C-alpha positions in Angstrom: -0.2 0.1 -0.1 1.4 3.4 -1.2 1.2 6.4 1.6 -1.2 8.2 -0.2 -3.8 5.2 0.1 -3.5 5.8 4.3 -3.6 9.4 4.0 -7.3 9.1 2.2 -7.8 5.9 4.5 -7.6 8.4 7.5 -9.2 11.0 5.8 -11.9 9.0 5.6 -12.6 7.3 8.5 -12.1 10.8 10.0 -15.4 12.2 8.3 -17.4 8.8 9.0 -16.6 9.5 12.7 -18.1 12.6 12.7 -20.9 11.0 10.3 -21.6 8.6 13.0 -21.9 11.1 15.7 -23.8 13.3 13.8 -26.4 10.4 13.5 -26.2 9.8 17.1 -27.1 13.6 17.7 -30.0 13.3 14.5 -31.5 10.4 16.3 -31.8 11.9 20.0 -32.9 15.2 19.0 -35.3 13.3 16.8 -37.0 10.9 20.0 -36.7 14.3 21.8 -39.5 15.4 19.9 -41.7 12.3 19.3 -41.2 8.3 17.6 -43.4 10.4 14.5 -40.2 12.7 14.3 -37.2 9.8 14.5 -39.4 7.6 11.6 -39.5 10.8 9.6 -36.0 11.8 10.2 -34.6 8.2 9.0 -37.0 8.2 5.9 -35.7 11.7 4.7 -31.8 10.5 5.1 -32.8 6.6 2.9 -35.2 7.8 0.2 -32.9 10.0 -1.3 -30.0 7.9 -1.2 -31.8 4.9 -2.7 -33.3 7.2 -5.8 -30.0 9.1 -6.1 -27.5 5.9 -5.9 -27.6 4.9 -9.6 -26.9 8.7 -10.8 -24.3 9.2 -8.3 -22.4 6.0 -10.0 -22.6 7.3 -13.9 -21.2 10.7 -12.5 -18.3 8.8 -10.4 -17.4 7.0 -13.7 -17.9 10.4 -15.6 -15.5 12.6 -14.0 -13.7 10.2 -11.8 -14.0 8.8 -7.8 -11.8 11.5 -6.9 -13.4 14.9 -8.3 -16.5 13.4 -7.3 -15.5 12.4 -3.7 -13.7 16.4 -3.4 -16.9 17.5 -4.3 -19.0 15.6 -1.8 -16.6 17.1 1.0 -16.7 20.6 0.4 -20.6 19.9 -0.2 -21.0 18.6 3.1 -18.1 20.9 5.1 -19.9 23.9 3.8 -23.3 22.5 4.4 -22.7 21.1 7.9 -21.3 24.8 9.2 -24.3 26.4 7.7 -27.1 23.8 8.9 -25.0 24.5 12.3 -25.5 28.1 12.6 -29.3 28.0 11.8 -30.0 25.5 14.1 -28.0 27.6 16.7 -30.5 30.3 15.6 -33.2 28.5 15.5 -33.2 26.1 17.8 -34.1 22.5 17.4 -36.9 21.8 14.9 -38.4 19.0 13.0 -37.7 20.9 9.7 -33.9 21.3 10.2 -33.6 17.7 11.6 -35.1 16.5 8.3 -33.3 18.6 6.1 -30.0 17.7 7.7 -30.9 14.3 7.0 -32.0 14.9 3.3 -28.5 17.1 2.5 -26.9 13.8 4.3 -28.8 11.5 2.4 -28.2 13.0 -1.0 -24.6 13.9 -0.5 -24.4 10.5 0.4 -26.0 9.0 -2.9 -22.8 10.5 -5.0 -20.1 10.0 -2.8 -20.9 6.3 -1.6 -20.2 4.9 -4.9 -16.8 6.9 -5.7 -15.3 5.5 -1.7 -16.4 1.8 -2.7 -14.5 2.1 -5.7 -11.4 4.1 -4.7 -9.2 1.4 -2.9 -9.3 -0.1 -6.6 -6.8 2.9 -7.6 -4.6 2.5 -5.3 -4.6 -1.6 -5.4 -3.8 -3.9 -7.8 -5.0 -7.6 -8.2 -3.1 -9.2 -5.6 -2.9 -6.4 -2.9 -7.1 -5.2 -3.2 -8.1 -7.9 -0.6 -6.0 -6.3 2.1 -6.9 -2.5 1.1 -10.5 -3.7 1.1 -9.6 -5.5 4.3 -8.1 -2.4 6.0 -10.7 0.0 4.4 -13.3 -2.4 6.5 -11.5 -2.6 9.6 -10.9 1.4 10.2 -14.8 1.7 9.2 -15.6 -1.0 12.3 -13.4 0.8 14.3 -15.1 3.9 13.9 -18.0 2.7 14.8 -17.0 1.3 17.6 -15.6 4.6 19.0 -17.9 6.8 17.6 -21.3 6.0 19.4 -19.9 6.4 22.9 -18.2 10.0 21.4 -21.2 10.9 19.5 -23.6 10.6 23.1 -20.5 12.4 24.9 -20.4 15.3 22.3 -24.6 15.5 22.3 -24.5 15.9 26.0 -21.1 18.6 25.7 -22.6 20.4 23.0 -26.1 19.7 21.4 -26.8 18.9 17.9 -24.8 22.1 17.2 -21.5 21.0 18.4 -22.0 17.8 16.3 -22.7 19.6 13.1 -19.9 21.5 13.5 -17.7 18.4 14.3 -18.8 16.7 11.2 -18.4 20.1 9.0 -15.0 20.1 10.6 -14.0 16.4 9.7 -15.1 17.0 6.1 -12.9 19.9 5.9 -9.9 18.0 6.9 -11.0 15.1 4.4 -11.1 17.3 1.7 -7.5 18.9 2.5 -6.1 15.6 2.5 -7.6 14.1 -0.6 -6.6 17.2 -2.0 -3.0 17.1 -2.2 -3.5 13.0 -3.0 -3.3 11.5 -7.0 -3.6 8.0 -6.5 -1.6 6.1 -9.1 -4.3 4.3 -11.0 -6.2 6.6 -12.9 -9.5 4.9 -14.5 -9.6 4.9 -18.3 -11.2 8.4 -20.0 -14.8 8.0 -20.3 -15.7 7.3 -23.8 -18.1 9.5 -25.9 -21.0 10.7 -23.1 -24.7 9.6 -23.6 -27.4 10.9 -21.7 -27.1 9.9 -17.7 -30.4 7.0 -18.4 -28.4 5.2 -21.0 -24.9 4.8 -18.7 -27.4 4.1 -15.8 -29.3 1.6 -18.1 -25.3 0.3 -19.1 -24.2 -0.1 -15.5 -27.6 -2.2 -14.9 -27.0 -4.2 -17.9 -23.8 -5.2 -16.9 -24.5 -5.8 -13.5 -26.9 -8.5 -14.3 -25.5 -10.0 -18.0 -22.3 -10.9 -16.0 -22.4 -14.2 -14.3 -20.4 -13.5 -11.2 -21.3 -9.8 -10.7 -25.1 -11.0 -10.8 -24.4 -14.1 -8.3 -22.4 -11.9 -5.8 -25.2 -9.1 -6.3 -28.0 -11.8 -5.4 -26.1 -13.2 -3.0 -25.7 -9.4 -1.4 -29.0 -8.6 -1.2 -30.1 -11.5 0.4 -27.6 -11.6 3.2 -28.3 -7.6 3.9 -32.0 -8.1 4.6 -30.9 -10.5 7.1 -28.2 -9.0 8.7 -28.8 -5.3 8.4 -31.9 -5.2 10.7 -30.1 -7.3 13.3 -28.4 -4.2 15.7 -31.0 -1.8 14.7 -34.3 -4.2 14.9 -33.9 -7.4 16.7 -31.4 -7.0 19.2 -33.0 -4.2 21.4 -36.3 -5.8 21.2 -34.8 -9.3 22.2 -33.3 -7.5 24.8 -36.4 -5.8 26.1 -38.3 -9.2 26.0 -34.8 -10.6 28.4 -36.0 -7.4 30.3 -31.7 -6.8 29.8 -30.6 -3.1 30.4 -30.0 -0.6 27.6 -26.1 -0.8 27.8 -26.1 -4.6 28.2 -27.8 -4.4 24.4 -24.7 -1.8 23.7 -22.4 -4.5 25.0 -24.2 -7.2 22.7 -23.9 -4.7 19.7 -20.6 -4.1 20.5 -19.6 -7.8 20.0 -20.6 -8.3 16.6 -18.7 -4.9 15.4 -15.6 -6.6 17.5 -15.8 -10.0 15.8 -15.6 -8.8 12.3 -13.0 -5.9 13.3 -11.1 -9.0 14.0 -11.3 -10.4 11.4 -10.9 -7.2 9.2 -7.2 -7.1 10.6 -6.2 -10.5 10.1 -7.0 -10.3 6.4 -5.2 -7.5 6.0 -2.1 -8.8 7.6 -2.7 -12.2 6.4 -4.6 -11.9 3.4 -8.1 -13.8 2.4 -9.0 -17.7 1.2 -7.8 -18.2 -2.1 -11.3 -19.3 -3.1 -12.9 -15.6 -2.7 -16.4 -17.2 -3.5 -15.9 -19.8 -1.0 -15.1 -17.5 1.6 -17.6 -15.6 1.6 -20.4 -18.9 1.8 -18.4 -19.8 4.7 -18.9 -16.6 6.4 -22.7 -16.4 6.0 -22.9 -19.4 7.8 -20.6 -19.0 10.4 -22.7 -16.1 10.8 -26.0 -18.1 11.0 -24.8 -20.1 13.3 -24.3 -17.2 15.9 -27.8 -16.0 15.3 -29.1 -19.6 16.0 -27.0 -18.5 19.6 -28.4 -15.2 19.7 -31.7 -16.2 19.8 -31.7 -19.4 22.3 -29.0 -17.4 24.7 -30.8 -17.3 28.2 -27.9 -14.3 29.3 -25.8 -11.7 28.7 -22.2 -13.2 28.4 -23.9 -16.4 26.1 -25.6 -13.3 23.7 -22.2 -11.5 24.1 -20.1 -14.8 22.6 -23.1 -15.4 20.4 -23.0 -11.9 18.7 -19.0 -12.7 18.2 -19.6 -15.8 16.4 -22.1 -13.3 14.0 -19.7 -10.4 14.1 -16.7 -13.3 12.6 -19.0 -14.5 10.4 -20.2 -11.0 9.1 -16.4 -9.9 8.6 -15.6 -13.2 7.0 -18.2 -12.7 4.4 -17.3 -8.8 3.7 -14.0 -9.6 3.3 -14.3 -11.9 0.5 -17.2 -10.6 -1.2 -15.8 -6.6 -1.8 -12.5 -7.6 -3.1 -14.1 -10.4 -5.6 -16.5 -7.9 -6.5 -14.4 -5.0 -7.2 -12.2 -7.0 -9.1 -14.6 -8.2 -11.4 -15.7 -5.2 -12.2 -14.6 -3.5 -15.4 -12.6 -0.3 -14.6 -14.8 1.6 -17.0 -17.7 1.1 -14.3 -16.4 1.2 -10.9 -18.3 4.0 -9.4 -21.5 2.3 -11.3 -21.4 -1.1 -10.1 -20.5 0.5 -6.4 -24.2 2.1 -6.7 -25.9 -0.7 -7.8 -23.8 -2.8 -5.0 -25.2 -0.3 -2.5 -28.7 -0.4 -3.8 -29.1 -4.2 -3.6 -28.4 -3.5 -0.1 -30.6 -0.8 0.7 -33.7 -2.0 -1.1 -34.3 -5.1 0.7 -34.4 -3.8 4.2 -37.4 -2.0 2.8 -39.5 -5.1 3.1 -37.1 -7.4 5.9 -37.3 -4.0 8.5 -41.3 -4.0 8.3 -41.7 -7.8 7.8 -39.2 -8.6 11.1 -40.5 -5.5 12.7 -43.7 -7.6 12.6 -42.4 -10.7 13.6 -40.6 -9.5 16.2 -43.7 -8.0 17.8 -44.7 -12.0 18.4 -41.5 -13.3 19.3 -38.1 -10.9 19.0 -36.2 -14.7 19.2 -38.2 -15.8 16.1 -37.4 -12.9 14.2 -33.6 -13.4 14.8 -34.0 -17.0 13.8 -35.8 -15.9 10.3 -32.3 -13.4 10.0 -30.3 -16.7 10.8 -32.2 -18.8 8.0 -31.9 -15.5 5.5 -27.9 -16.1 6.0 -27.7 -19.6 5.9 -29.8 -19.6 2.0 -27.5 -16.7 1.1 -24.4 -19.0 2.2 -26.3 -21.7 0.1 -27.0 -19.4 -2.9 -23.3 -18.8 -2.8 -22.0 -22.3 -2.2 -24.2 -23.7 -4.9 -24.0 -20.8 -7.4 -20.6 -21.7 -9.1 -19.9 -18.9 -10.2 -19.6 -17.1 -6.8 -18.5 -20.4 -5.1 -15.2 -20.8 -7.7 -14.8 -17.1 -9.0 -11.3 -15.7 -8.0 -9.3 -12.5 -8.3 
């Protein structure tokens, strides 16, 4: 890895820290107004991101991931400072919370595809798994640290302070990225067609390529099963067992810790030779951890099961992510990253509502359904020969 990659990773991690702390502050402020406000704020963030992701991928391939990230960081720095000033003047209102969530969701739709393809600009095929693992491990470290830090920040400075800190982190990330030039530049785009035509070209490639199609189907099923666990299932399971909120937080942290351990190991020693088989094994390990979590009668056993789940999710991501990036033509890096994020986002609309209804009757059954979904994703990856045997 070059120094430039570590520099970009440091800037990206800092901005992710600011975003995570701000999301905690937004959720805290919205819950103080009422549950309806919290739901609206979440929708205001998710909806524009889902709608604009494909457009973000098109612009990333047209103008280059670095240029798109520079524009995104600059916009977010300016806008969060402006929102901090507006909040200072008017106080915390539903309108400002919705505006903040919508702005971040909109800019994220352009930044996420570019950031997902950025490691490819620094790493060749042999270095790509470790580069992706380093990116994953730093993100998980941010998740571990930013939650408690966000709580302390809100207690000390409120939403205004969180907005100022987020704006500062994006300003630093912009300055770092401005000084970095990746060694591997994406190919010059061909004669530009309409945005719709280029977006459809990315979707066509995702569906026509056998490896990409198999990986995207696996991601959709796995994402719908694993993403609701920490945000929906664990809190409801903890309430059913009469565990304290702090104990539920430890369970969530154990999941992150398990994934972090795998990411650090992969960054050090590399991945299994067959990346598709490694991803399938990760799904099955995570499913086993969720089964243990569903039946755990005590917090220590739940924490142990959560670690196993985190290890499985870490194995899945550490093997699938570099395989997906390496299987993507360099001319379509950002567009295919946008499709990947979209395939993680859209199934949540169904699974969150389904699991919420099931958890209202039995949180344990909801967790077992997540385990079944992950096992299905693992079986899908294991039985699809194109995914199982794919290598970089």
